[in-house]
C-alpha positions as a Markdown table, in Angstrom:
| # | Residue | x | y | z |
|---|---|---|---|---|
| 1 | Unk | -65.2 | 34.2 | -16.1 |
| 2 | Unk | -67.6 | 34.6 | -19.0 |
| 3 | Unk | -66.2 | 32.8 | -22.1 |
| 4 | Unk | -67.5 | 35.5 | -24.4 |
| 5 | Unk | -66.6 | 38.9 | -22.7 |
| 6 | Unk | -63.9 | 37.4 | -20.5 |
| 7 | Unk | -65.1 | 39.5 | -17.5 |
| 8 | Unk | -64.7 | 38.0 | -14.0 |
| 9 | Unk | -67.7 | 37.8 | -11.7 |
| 10 | Unk | -69.0 | 35.7 | -8.8 |
| 11 | Unk | -69.6 | 32.1 | -9.8 |
| 12 | Unk | -73.2 | 32.2 | -8.8 |
| 13 | Unk | -73.9 | 35.2 | -11.0 |
| 14 | Unk | -72.8 | 33.4 | -14.1 |
| 15 | Unk | -74.7 | 30.6 | -16.0 |
| 16 | Unk | -72.9 | 27.3 | -16.3 |
| 17 | Unk | -73.1 | 25.4 | -19.5 |
| 18 | Unk | -72.1 | 21.7 | -19.1 |
| 19 | Unk | -71.0 | 18.9 | -21.4 |
| 20 | Unk | -71.7 | 15.8 | -19.3 |
| 21 | Unk | -69.9 | 12.6 | -20.2 |
| 22 | Unk | -73.1 | 10.8 | -21.0 |
| 23 | Unk | -75.4 | 13.5 | -22.6 |
| 24 | Unk | -75.9 | 16.6 | -24.6 |
| 25 | Unk | -74.6 | 20.1 | -23.9 |
| 26 | Unk | -77.1 | 21.9 | -21.6 |
| 27 | Unk | -77.6 | 24.7 | -19.1 |
| 28 | Unk | -76.6 | 23.6 | -15.6 |
| 29 | Unk | -78.8 | 25.7 | -13.2 |
| 30 | Unk | -77.3 | 24.0 | -10.1 |
| 31 | Unk | -73.7 | 24.4 | -11.2 |
| 32 | Unk | -73.0 | 20.9 | -9.8 |
| 33 | Unk | -73.6 | 18.5 | -12.8 |
| 34 | Unk | -70.7 | 16.3 | -13.6 |
| 35 | Unk | -68.9 | 17.2 | -16.8 |
| 36 | Unk | -66.8 | 19.9 | -18.5 |
| 37 | Unk | -68.3 | 23.4 | -17.9 |
| 38 | Unk | -68.1 | 26.9 | -19.3 |
| 39 | Unk | -69.7 | 30.0 | -17.9 |
| 40 | Unk | -71.6 | 32.9 | -19.5 |
| 41 | Unk | -72.8 | 36.1 | -18.0 |
| 42 | Unk | -76.4 | 37.2 | -18.6 |
| 43 | Unk | -75.7 | 39.8 | -21.3 |
| 44 | Unk | -77.6 | 38.9 | -24.5 |
| 45 | Unk | -74.5 | 39.9 | -26.6 |
| 46 | Unk | -72.4 | 37.3 | -24.8 |
| 47 | Unk | -74.9 | 34.5 | -25.4 |
| 48 | Unk | -75.2 | 35.5 | -29.1 |
| 49 | Unk | -71.5 | 35.5 | -29.5 |
| 50 | Unk | -70.9 | 32.2 | -27.6 |
| 51 | Unk | -73.6 | 30.4 | -29.5 |
| 52 | Unk | -72.9 | 31.9 | -32.9 |
| 53 | Unk | -69.2 | 31.5 | -32.9 |
| 54 | Unk | -66.9 | 28.6 | -31.9 |
| 55 | Unk | -66.2 | 30.1 | -28.5 |
| 56 | Unk | -68.5 | 27.9 | -26.4 |
| 57 | Unk | -67.8 | 24.7 | -28.4 |
| 58 | Unk | -64.1 | 25.3 | -27.9 |
| 59 | Unk | -64.4 | 25.9 | -24.2 |
| 60 | Unk | -66.5 | 22.7 | -23.8 |
| 61 | Unk | -64.2 | 20.8 | -26.2 |
| 62 | Unk | -67.1 | 19.5 | -28.3 |
| 63 | Unk | -69.3 | 20.5 | -31.2 |
| 64 | Unk | -72.7 | 22.0 | -30.5 |
| 65 | Unk | -75.3 | 20.1 | -32.3 |
| 66 | Unk | -78.6 | 21.7 | -33.5 |
| 67 | Unk | -80.5 | 20.5 | -30.5 |
| 68 | Unk | -78.0 | 21.9 | -28.0 |
| 69 | Unk | -77.9 | 25.2 | -30.0 |
| 70 | Unk | -81.7 | 25.4 | -30.0 |
| 71 | Unk | -81.8 | 24.7 | -26.3 |
| 72 | Unk | -79.2 | 27.4 | -25.5 |
| 73 | Unk | -80.9 | 29.9 | -27.7 |
| 74 | Unk | -84.3 | 29.2 | -26.0 |
| 75 | Unk | -82.6 | 29.7 | -22.6 |
| 76 | Unk | -80.9 | 32.9 | -23.7 |
| 77 | Unk | -84.2 | 34.3 | -25.0 |
| 78 | Unk | -85.8 | 33.8 | -21.6 |
| 79 | Unk | -83.0 | 35.9 | -19.8 |
| 80 | Unk | -83.9 | 39.4 | -18.6 |
| 81 | Unk | -83.0 | 42.0 | -21.1 |
| 82 | Unk | -83.0 | 39.6 | -24.0 |
| 83 | Unk | -86.0 | 40.7 | -26.0 |
| 84 | Unk | -85.3 | 39.7 | -29.6 |
| 85 | Unk | -88.7 | 41.0 | -30.7 |
| 86 | Unk | -87.7 | 44.6 | -29.9 |
| 87 | Unk | -84.3 | 44.1 | -31.6 |
| 88 | Unk | -85.9 | 42.7 | -34.8 |
| 89 | Unk | -88.3 | 45.6 | -34.9 |
| 90 | Unk | -85.5 | 48.0 | -34.5 |
| 91 | Unk | -83.6 | 46.4 | -37.4 |
| 92 | Unk | -86.6 | 47.0 | -39.7 |
| 93 | Unk | -86.5 | 50.8 | -39.0 |
| 94 | Unk | -82.9 | 51.4 | -40.1 |
């Protein structure tokens, strides 16, 4: 289940974010790293909501530091359909 939109989907179609016992919060592409995990779907709005609010930090029972936040934002920007350049351009035309 996506922690942002709360929709259920197949585990392999979601992206796992993990808080390992001995390292920083990171994306877990294999879905098998040891640690507390939370899942996000590939919708840009879910990533923005999860990173920009306490949702993801609460699910992982930790605080997201600046490095973890930057890493997650970079990963989200590389997802299909997450083109921030188009979105920023659209904001300027309002």
